[in-house]
N, C-alpha and C positions, 0 to 999 in steps of 0.2 A: 630496364621493364622495358615489356612490353607498352602498347596503347588503350591494351581493354584493361589490362591492370592500372590504367594508368591513368582513365576517365573514371573507372567505377572508388579509387582511393580519393580522385577531385571530387563525387556525385557525393559522399560519403563525409568530403569537410564541409559538402555546403550544408548538407541535408544537415549534420551539427552542427551549423553556424545560425543554422535559419530557427533553428531548435535554441537556442541559445536570446535569440536579439525574441521570438517567441515569450518564451521565459520569462525574462528580463520584465517586456508589457504587461507583460498581465501582474508579476509585481506591485510591478509602476501606480497601476491599479489595485494593492488587496482581491484582486480575483483567485478565490479557487482555479480546480482547471475545472472541476461539478458546474462552473457563475461560466464561464468562459464557456465551451463543453454548451452550455443552454443554453446558451443565449446566440450560438449559429446553428443549432439542433446536430447538433451531433457525437456520439459515445463521449465519455472523459476519457476510454485510455484511448480513442486517438486521439486526445491530446497530449498525454502523458507518449504513446506512442513518435510523434509529429518535435515534444520535447526533447524523445530523447535521440534523436536523426534515423531513427529505421524504418517510418512509413514517408516515402516523398508523396506530400496531400500536391490537389490540384491549383493551378492557374485561377480557378478561382471560388478552390475552398481559403485561398493563403486572402485573395480580395474579402470575402464575408470576414474570417477574420482580421483582419487590416481597421474595419468597419466597427467591426465589435473594442479594439487596442485602441480604440479613433484611432488612431493615425494613418497616414497614409504609404500606400504598397512600398512606397521609395524608403521611408523611410524600414520597412519591415521589411526588407529585403536589400539592407547593407551591409555585403558582407563581404567579404576577403581575406583569399585564401592563400594565396603568394606568398 
């Protein structure tokens, strides 16, 4: 596998696992996508895309999301794809 393809695969896995973590903590608080979107002032569709692993959020967005979910960045970014 070429390096570029390997990096794309790794990126996709990271985004997928980030989305899984976000959904887990959101549901733990019994929040809908709409509610969490309102808390951080984004469209619900953006939350959907991130939870599905199809968008790559900025570090600022991830920080704001962790605050809205009442968790630290380390918990949200606890991702192991190896």
